[in-house]
C-alpha positions in Angstrom: -22.1 25.4 38.9 -24.4 21.9 38.7 -25.4 20.3 42.0 -22.5 22.0 43.9 -22.5 24.9 46.8 -18.9 26.7 47.3 -18.4 27.9 50.8 -16.6 30.9 50.5 -14.6 30.5 54.4 -12.9 27.5 54.0 -13.0 27.3 49.8 -14.3 23.5 50.4 -17.5 22.4 48.4 -20.8 20.6 49.4 -22.7 18.3 47.2 -26.4 19.3 47.0 -27.1 15.8 46.2 -25.8 14.1 49.9 -24.8 17.5 51.3 -21.5 16.1 52.3 -18.0 18.4 52.2 -15.4 18.0 49.3 -12.2 19.3 49.7 -11.2 19.2 46.2 -12.1 22.1 44.4 -11.7 20.9 41.1 -13.4 17.8 41.3 -15.8 17.2 38.5 -18.3 14.6 40.5 -18.9 13.9 44.0 -16.9 11.5 45.8 -19.5 9.7 47.7 -22.5 10.0 45.5 -20.9 10.5 42.0 -23.4 13.5 40.9 -21.5 15.7 38.7 -20.5 19.2 39.8 -19.7 20.3 35.9 -23.7 19.5 34.0 -24.0 22.6 33.0 -20.2 23.5 31.7 -19.5 22.3 28.0 -16.3 21.2 27.2 -14.6 21.0 24.0 -14.2 18.0 21.7 -13.0 16.7 19.1 -15.5 16.1 16.3 -15.6 12.5 14.6 -14.3 12.0 11.5 -17.2 12.4 8.5 -19.3 9.6 8.3 -18.3 9.3 4.5 -14.8 9.0 5.4 -15.2 5.9 7.5 -17.9 4.6 5.1 -15.3 5.0 2.1 -12.5 3.1 4.1 -14.9 0.1 5.1 -15.9 0.0 1.5 -12.4 0.2 0.2 -11.4 -2.7 3.0 -13.9 -5.0 1.9 -12.7 -4.8 -1.5 -9.3 -5.0 -1.4 -9.6 -7.9 1.2 -9.1 -10.2 -1.8 -6.6 -8.4 -2.6 -4.5 -8.2 0.5 -4.0 -12.1 0.9 -0.6 -13.0 0.5 0.3 -14.8 -2.3 1.3 -18.9 -1.7 4.9 -19.7 -2.3 3.3 -22.6 -4.6 1.9 -19.3 -6.6 5.5 -17.7 -6.6 7.0 -20.9 -8.3 4.3 -21.6 -11.0 4.7 -18.1 -11.9 8.7 -18.5 -12.4 8.4 -22.1 -13.5 6.6 -20.4 -16.7 9.6 -19.5 -18.2 10.9 -23.4 -18.4 8.3 -24.2 -20.8 9.9 -25.2 -24.5 9.4 -22.8 -27.2 6.1 -21.0 -25.9 7.5 -20.3 -22.1 8.4 -17.1 -22.3 5.7 -15.5 -25.0 3.3 -17.4 -22.3 5.3 -15.3 -19.0 5.1 -12.0 -21.0 1.1 -12.6 -21.4 0.7 -13.7 -18.2 3.2 -10.6 -16.8 0.2 -8.3 -18.3 -3.1 -10.0 -16.8 -1.4 -9.9 -13.8 -0.4 -6.9 -13.7 -3.4 -5.2 -15.1 -6.1 -7.7 -14.4 -8.6 -6.6 -11.0 -8.4 -10.1 -9.4 -4.7 -10.5 -8.7 -3.3 -9.7 -5.4 -1.7 -6.2 -5.0 1.7 -7.8 -4.2 1.8 -9.9 -7.5 0.4 -7.0 -9.7 3.3 -4.6 -8.5 5.8 -7.4 -9.0 4.3 -7.7 -12.8 4.3 -4.1 -13.1 8.0 -3.6 -12.3 9.4 -7.0 -14.5 7.2 -5.7 -17.2 9.2 -2.1 -17.2 12.5 -4.2 -16.8 11.4 -6.5 -19.7 10.9 -3.6 -21.3 14.1 -1.6 -20.6 16.2 -4.8 -21.6 14.8 -5.0 -25.1 15.7 -1.5 -25.5 18.9 -1.9 -24.4 19.2 -5.0 -26.7 17.8 -3.1 -29.4 20.0 -0.3 -29.3 23.2 -2.5 -28.9 22.3 -4.5 -32.0 21.2 -1.4 -33.9 25.0 0.4 -33.2 27.2 -3.1 -33.8 25.2 -3.4 -37.1 25.7 0.2 -38.1 29.7 -0.4 -37.2 30.0 -3.1 -39.4 27.8 -1.4 -42.2 30.2 1.9 -41.9 33.2 0.2 -41.8 32.8 -1.0 -45.6 32.3 -4.5 -45.1 30.3 -6.0 -46.9 27.7 -8.3 -44.8 27.9 -11.2 -46.6 31.5 -11.3 -46.4 31.2 -10.7 -42.4 29.1 -13.3 -41.8 31.3 -15.7 -44.5 34.2 -15.0 -42.2 32.4 -15.2 -38.8 31.1 -18.6 -39.9 35.0 -19.6 -41.3 36.9 -18.8 -37.7 34.3 -20.9 -35.9 34.6 -23.8 -37.7 
């Protein structure tokens, strides 16, 4: 071994650096002077993660740090209040949804919200078109003229 002499008679170790007896046979260092007993023995250690992984994680954290900031309450309120602008509000809201969903400088939480909202809007539009087309087909297949139906509808409301 390294800096230790093992005595066979009483199974104690003697440090070659300071000459003292060490009672612990499994000791790695001298209790008195701190000399290593295991300097020639190699221990299996886990290999560190590859450097390129650490660098890519650091690079991504720098890029994403701007996008990970929380969206403020005022920003959310402004986003929702776009719908209340007369005439152009809903159209402006949908355009801004595309900007937020696919923009590069949008925070990730707002980007995910915009994408989910666009999907919901697309589903609502598809269901509305389907329902209107089914209703129109029923009116046309009933043999009723569309003009007669509209006249009847308006006469009942007046």
